N, C-alpha and C positions, 0 to 999 in steps of 0.2 A: 574461334580461338579456344584453346584448352583452358579449363578452369583451374584455379589455384588449389593445391591440396591443403589440408588442414594445417600442416606445419608451416607452410608458407604464409597462409592467412594469419596465423598466430604471430609469426615473426614481424610481418608488416604492421600489424595492429599493435604489437608490443612496442615497436619503435615509436608509434604515435603517442602511446600512453606514458612514455618515459618522462614527458614534460608535464604530466597532470598534477603531480604532487600527492603526498599521502592524504592530506585533508580531503581532496576531491574523491579519492578512492573510498575513503571511509563513508562518505555521504552518498556513494553510488553515482556520483556525477563524473563528467568528463570535460576537461578543458582543452580546447583546440587552439589555444593561443600560441602554442609552440609545437612545431613538428620536426623532430630530428630527421636528417636526411639519410642516416645509416642505421642499421640494426646491430645491436651489441652482439658480438660473436657468442654462440653457445646459448643465447637466450631463447627459450621457448615458453609458450603459455597457451592455454586453451581460451576460447572466447569468454567463458564465464570468469576466468581468472582476472582478466584485465578490465572487463566491463563492470561486473558487480559480483562480488563473492558472497555478500550477505544482504539481508533485508535492511532497510533504513532503520536507524535507531535515533533519528531526529527528524522533525518536520519543519517546513518553512512556508510562510514566514512566522507562523505561531509555533508554540512549543508542542501543541497537541494537534491531532487530526480531529476536527470537530464536525459532527453531523448536525444538520439543521432541523431542530425540533420545534414545532409549533405547539404552544399550550392552548388547549381547547376547553378550558374550564367553563366558559360561557357558550360553548358550541357543541357540536356532536362529539360524543365520547368515542372511545375505542381509537384505533389507529387508522382513521379514515384516509389521511394523506398518504400513509405508508401503503395502503391497499391501492390507492390511485396511482402511486408511483412504483408499483411492484416490479414492472418490467425494467425500469431504470435502475432500481436497487439491485436486481439480479445481475445487471451488467456492470454498473459503476459503483456499487456499494462496498466493494472490497479492494484490497491492494493487488497489484499485479504479482504473479508468481515470478520467481527468478527466471524461469524459462521464457515466459512471455516478455519480460523486460529485456533480457539479453538477445532473444531471437529478433526482436524489433530493431535493436541497435545494430546488429550485425547482418541484417537482412540483405543489404545491397553489397556489403563487402564480400559476402559468400558468392556473389554472382560475378565477381571480377575475373578477368582473364589472367592467365599465368604471367603475362608480361606487364601487369599493372604497376605503375610507378607510384611513389608516395603521394603525389598530388591526386591521383585517381583514388587511392585508398582513403585519403582524407575527405574527398568529396563524397565517397560512398558512405563513410562513417557519419558525415554531416546529415546525409539523407536518412540514415538509420536513426539518428537522434530525433529528427523531425517525425519519423514514423512512430517512435516511442511516445512522443507527446500527443499523438492522435489516438492512442489507446484510451478507451473509456475508463478503465481501472486506474486508480491513482497510484502514485509511487511514494514520494516523500513530501507531497503537498499537505498543507493543513486544512484544505477544503477539497471536496469531491470535484473531479474534473467535469462531470455532467451534473448540474444542479438538480437536487431533489429535496423534498421535505417529508418528514414523518410527523405524526401528531400524537399527543397524549394529554390527558387532563391531570395526570399525577407527576409526570416526569418532564423537566424543562431542559435537560441537557444530556447528551451522550457524546463521549469522546474516546479516542484511541490514544494511549500513552506511548512514549518512546520505549518504555520497557515492556511493551507487549501486554498491556492490560486494558480492559474496558472500564471506564468510570461513568457513573450515572449521577445526575443531580436531581433531587426531588424538588417539587414545587415548594416555594417559600423557605428554601434552605440553601445557605451558601456552601454547604459541604458537598464534596464529591465523594461518592462511595466507590471504592476500588474492588474489582473482582479478580479472579485468579490470573496468574501470569502464564502466558503461552510461550512456546519455544521461540517464536519470532513474531514480528508485527504483522506479517501476512496472515498467519493462523489466527491471530487476535482479530484481524479485520473480518475474517469469515464468521467468527463468533458474533461480532458486532452486527454483521449483515443479517444474521438470524434474528437478532433482537429488533432490528429496523423493520423486519417483515412480520413481526408478531401481531396477532389480532388485537392485542392490547398490550402496549409496552409497560404500563403500570402494573398490570397483573403478572406479566412475565418476570419482572424484576422484584416482585413483592417478596420481602424477606421471610419466607416460610421456614427456613432453616434456623435462623437466630431466634425467631418468635415461636417456633415449634407449632406452626399452623398446619393442620391436615386438611387441605382443600385441593382437589385435583385440578381446579380451575385457576389456581394461583401458583406463582413461583417456579414454573417449569424451567425457565432460563436461569433463574437465580440458583436453583439446586445444582445445575450443571456447571455453574461458574463461581460458586461460593468459595470464599477464602476466609477462614476463621481469623487469620491474622489481621484482616482488614475489616472485620465485622463491626 
């Protein structure tokens, strides 16, 4: 059978998404509880338009995406756990790109024949949603999909905020220190991924800018992500 062209795919999928609601679109999610049987005349959309236009600005079930940091005050220093989990961090330590996210969701819809009916489209989209859940990179979850740990004797917490910042918590301090804001949460997650892979997380985030410390072994990540408004 001939495959559907992009405009037909868009129309079929747009008909499915009519019932998802604005809230679901804002969160990057899709509700399949209601599937209209017709396509609104004149309505067209690209895959990215109805699947996800933007990166998540909220996480679930917690407010932040938190990384698992082990404090090693009484054990080996440096980021021993991060080095041990380097391969996992490379794969699962960041957020999906929009292309990765949307390609996974529309993977099976794009393979449908030209005479696919709404039921077939819905089934294909359901398979695509399951495909997205199998990606190792996270989306809007507050924990990594593939568990891993990093370690530090100085830092006890690292998290990604909904407004695309990385925050760090030092040992014996309840305060979270905020770093610069990125254009979106995906780019912020890549910056966090670099910190997770640092030889020493404590040295990487050491406040050399605010304390005017000149030491090539300290504060490399801090310098790149410093925000004076949050110092």
